[in-house]
C-alpha positions in Angstrom: -0.1 -0.1 0.1 2.5 2.6 0.6 4.7 2.4 -2.9 1.2 3.4 -4.3 0.3 5.8 -2.4 3.9 7.2 -2.7 3.7 6.3 -6.6 2.3 9.7 -7.3 -1.3 9.8 -7.0 -1.7 12.0 -3.9 -0.3 15.5 -4.4 -0.2 16.6 -0.2 -1.4 13.3 1.5 -2.6 15.1 4.8 -4.8 12.2 7.0 -5.4 8.4 6.6 -8.0 6.1 7.3 -9.4 2.5 7.1 -12.8 0.7 6.3 -14.1 -2.7 7.3 -13.3 -3.8 4.0 -9.6 -2.9 4.1 -9.6 0.4 1.7 -7.7 3.1 2.4 -8.9 7.1 2.2 -6.0 9.6 1.6 -7.2 13.3 2.3 -5.4 15.2 -0.4 -6.0 19.0 0.7 -4.0 20.9 -1.7 -5.8 19.0 -4.7 -9.4 18.9 -3.0 -10.2 15.6 -3.1 -10.2 12.5 -1.3 -8.6 9.4 -3.0 -10.0 5.8 -2.3 -6.7 2.8 -2.3 -8.2 -0.8 -3.0 -6.9 -3.8 -0.2 -4.2 -4.1 -2.7 -3.2 -0.5 -3.2 -4.4 0.3 -6.3 -6.4 3.5 -6.5 -9.8 3.1 -6.5 -11.4 6.5 -6.6 -11.5 9.5 -5.5 -14.0 12.3 -4.4 -13.3 15.6 -5.0 -16.4 17.9 -5.7 -17.7 18.4 -2.7 -14.4 19.6 -0.8 -12.1 22.6 -0.5 -9.5 21.6 1.7 -10.4 18.0 3.0 -8.3 17.6 6.6 -9.2 14.7 8.1 -11.0 11.8 7.7 -13.1 8.9 9.7 -14.8 5.8 8.4 -17.7 4.8 10.2 -20.1 2.1 10.2 -22.1 1.0 7.0 -19.9 2.4 4.3 -19.7 5.8 5.9 -17.0 8.1 5.2 -16.4 11.6 7.4 -14.5 14.2 6.2 -13.3 17.9 8.1 -13.2 20.1 5.5 -11.9 23.8 5.5 -8.6 25.7 5.2 -6.7 28.7 6.6 -8.6 31.2 5.4 -5.7 32.4 2.6 -7.9 33.3 -0.3 -11.0 30.6 0.6 -14.7 31.6 0.5 -15.3 31.8 4.3 -18.3 29.8 3.7 -16.4 26.7 2.8 -14.3 26.8 6.0 -15.8 24.9 9.1 -17.8 22.2 7.7 -18.1 18.0 7.9 -19.4 15.8 5.6 -21.0 12.9 5.9 -20.3 10.6 2.5 -21.8 7.1 1.8 -18.8 5.5 0.0 -21.0 2.3 -1.7 -23.7 5.0 -3.3 -20.7 7.5 -3.7 -23.4 10.3 -2.4 -22.9 13.2 0.2 -25.4 11.8 2.8 -25.2 15.3 5.3 -22.9 18.2 5.5 -22.5 20.0 8.9 -22.1 23.2 8.0 -22.1 26.5 10.6 -18.5 27.9 10.6 -18.2 30.6 13.7 -17.1 30.6 17.2 -21.2 30.1 18.8 -22.3 26.7 20.0 -22.8 24.4 17.7 -20.2 26.5 15.3 -17.3 25.4 13.5 -13.8 26.7 13.0 -11.1 25.3 10.8 -12.0 21.1 12.5 -9.1 19.3 12.2 -9.9 15.7 13.6 -12.4 13.4 13.5 -13.1 9.9 15.8 -16.0 7.7 14.4 -17.8 6.2 17.4 -19.4 2.4 17.3 -23.6 2.4 16.3 -25.9 2.9 18.2 -26.8 -0.3 20.6 -30.5 -0.3 18.9 -29.3 0.0 15.4 -31.3 2.8 15.1 -27.9 5.7 14.2 -24.6 5.5 13.0 -23.3 6.6 15.8 -21.2 9.5 17.4 -19.0 11.7 15.9 -16.6 13.5 17.7 -14.8 16.6 15.8 -11.9 18.6 16.7 -13.5 22.1 16.6 -9.7 23.7 16.2 -10.0 27.1 16.3 -12.9 26.8 18.8 -10.6 25.3 21.4 -13.2 22.2 22.1 -14.4 18.6 20.8 -17.9 18.7 19.5 -19.6 15.7 19.7 -22.8 14.8 16.9 -25.0 11.8 16.9 -25.9 11.0 13.5 -29.6 9.1 13.6 
């Protein structure tokens, strides 16, 4: 896998995540995309149209991929900073976006890390998502239902 990723497909790899099927996801912020490699290290796809600068990744249950997106403010649209996207990889579609830039409670300012918790015990939800809200100096917890 390392050789494939080093082979030039990722311009500026920053964050990594693996899913239950051993696919590797690579955040490539300066190319505004997320790459997916299969377990044999072959480039298996990319997600590009939704991102400004993807900075962090987490894989959840049921084919979910969470992406923390947003740059440092240098020439970027402020509306594109401070958001988290939930993608359903098998269907290659955007499920949800948390897009509330700012400093108020529930807002985001340059999310820089993600962690996906296990699904809910009753099976009704996908579980918790933890977000490192970097510029607001806090950790936020979301429950996706």
